C-alpha positions in Angstrom: 4.0 -23.7 -15.2 6.1 -20.4 -14.6 3.5 -18.0 -14.9 1.1 -19.6 -12.6 4.0 -19.9 -10.0 4.8 -16.2 -10.4 0.9 -15.5 -10.1 0.6 -17.3 -7.1 3.7 -15.6 -5.3 2.5 -12.4 -6.3 -0.7 -13.1 -4.6 0.5 -14.3 -1.4 3.2 -11.3 -1.1 0.1 -8.9 -2.0 -2.1 -10.6 0.5 0.2 -9.5 3.4 -0.5 -6.1 3.3 -4.6 -6.3 3.0 -4.8 -7.0 6.8 -3.2 -3.8 7.8 -5.7 -1.8 5.3 -9.0 -3.8 7.0 -7.3 -2.7 10.3 -6.7 1.0 9.1 -10.6 1.0 8.2 -11.9 -0.5 11.4 -9.7 1.0 13.9 -8.2 4.3 12.8 -4.6 2.9 13.2 -3.2 4.4 9.9 -0.8 6.2 12.1 1.1 3.7 13.0 2.2 3.4 9.4 5.7 5.4 9.2 5.2 7.9 6.5 8.8 7.4 6.0 8.5 4.1 4.9 5.6 4.5 2.8 7.3 7.0 0.8 10.2 5.0 0.3 8.1 2.0 -0.3 6.3 4.1 -3.0 9.7 5.0 -5.0 10.7 1.2 -4.8 7.2 0.5 -6.1 7.5 3.0 -8.8 10.8 2.0 -9.6 9.3 -2.1 -9.9 6.9 -0.7 -12.4 9.0 1.1 -14.9 11.7 -1.9 -14.6 9.0 -4.4 -15.1 7.5 -2.9 -18.6 10.8 -1.2 -19.6 12.6 -4.9 -19.3 9.8 -6.6 -20.6 9.2 -8.7 -17.6 6.6 -11.6 -17.4 3.6 -11.1 -17.1 2.9 -11.7 -13.1 5.6 -9.5 -12.6 4.2 -6.5 -14.2 0.3 -7.2 -12.8 2.1 -7.7 -9.7 4.0 -4.3 -9.8 0.8 -2.6 -10.3 -1.4 -4.1 -8.1 1.6 -3.4 -5.1 1.5 0.2 -6.2 -2.3 0.6 -5.8 -2.3 -1.0 -2.7 0.4 1.0 -1.2 -1.4 4.3 -2.6 -4.4 3.2 -0.6 -2.2 2.4 2.4 -0.6 6.2 1.7 -4.2 7.7 1.3 -5.0 6.3 5.0 -2.1 7.4 6.4 -2.5 10.9 5.3 -6.7 11.2 5.7 -5.8 10.1 9.2 -3.1 12.5 10.0 -5.9 15.5 8.3 -8.0 14.4 10.4 -6.4 14.4 13.6 -6.9 18.2 14.6 -10.5 18.1 13.9 -11.0 14.7 15.9 -9.2 16.4 18.8 -11.7 19.7 18.7 -14.3 17.3 18.9 -13.3 15.4 22.0 -12.2 18.8 24.0 -15.7 20.1 22.9 -17.2 17.2 25.0 
């Protein structure tokens, strides 16, 4: 029963980030995400993964840590991709 509760907890915790990913895709709003926050969250996720595997935490903790890292990498990629596209978008708008 504890594993089921752990999976349910990880699912709800990680599903909170999915609307942000969708919003970033639909409206190019990734620049609202702080790069400092994402970097700090990345280091926390990496530490969480290391501790989950080295300390032999239960399976929900291992799966949740890996999934959180994957979702965070997507958010970080969206933020960096939009940042690199901003000059191109400005040039296109000025040309019009």
